[in-house]
N, C-alpha and C positions, 0 to 999 in steps of 0.2 A: 768413904773409900776413894782412893785416888787411882790413877792409871797404873801407878807402880805397885799396887796391891798384889796383882797377879805375879809380877816379877819377884816380889819379896817372898811370896808363898812358894813359887817355883824354886827359889834358891834354898829353901828350907826342906824341900822334899827330896832328901838324899836317899840313895839306895840303902835298904835295910831299916829305914824309919817306918813307923806305923802310919798308914794312911787312913785307915778306918778300923773301928773296933765296936763290937756289940756283944751281947750275951752268948752268941753262937759262934763267932769267929773273929779273926783279926786279919786284915789285909796289909801286906808289907810292900813298900815301894820297890819296884824292880828298875824302872826307867821313867824319866819325865822328859817332855819336850815342850818348849814354849812355841806358840803359834807365831806366824809371821807378823800378825797384827799386834802381838804381845798383849792381847786382851783375853786370850784363852790359853790354857795349858792342858796337855794330855798326859795321863799317868797310867803306866802298866803296873799292875799289882799281882802279888802271888799270895795264896792262902791255902788252907788245908781243906777247902771245900771240894765237892765232887768235880766241879770245873774250877781248877785252881788259879787260872789266870783271868784277869779282867782289865778292861780299858775304861778309863773315866775321862770326862772332859770337865774342866773347872773354869768358871767365868763369873763375872760380877753382873748381878741384875738387881735393880732396886736397892742398891747399896748393900747387897749381901753376896757372900761367896756361894755359888751354886755348884753342886757336884752332880754331874749327870753320868749315869751308868750307860756306857756304850756297848756293853755286852761282856759275857764271860765265856770261857772256852777251855777245852781240854788241853790242846796243844798250842803253844805260844806262836810258833812260826807261821803256820798256814792262816790262822784266823787274823793274826795281827797284820800280816802282809795284805790281806784283802781289805781290812779296815784302813790300814795306812794308805793304800792306793786310792781309796775313796777320799780320804782326807786330803791327799796331795792333789787329786783331781780338782777338788774344790778350793785349792790354794790355801789350805788352813795351816799346814805345818811346814817348817823349814826342812826338817829331816826327822826320821825316827829310826835310829839304827837298831838292828836286831841284837838281842842279848845272846 
């Protein structure tokens, strides 16, 4: 995998596309943002789970794409604002506009 792997993946994660799927549920892409370093991306998804919104971080490790769950929540705006502020504080994302 090259440095452009994350960018290529980011470009394919369009709103409305399936991000993940298993026997219990399916998560649909709501929003994606590429990190400043372009080595990570952040994905907001929506599903029909009890907590319908989730935030994931995707990065390359040992030549594999890793998907890390950063949490799920009932209401998009409050939880995502807190998570976003922490990511910005750490200099991880360029921006993450609210949906």
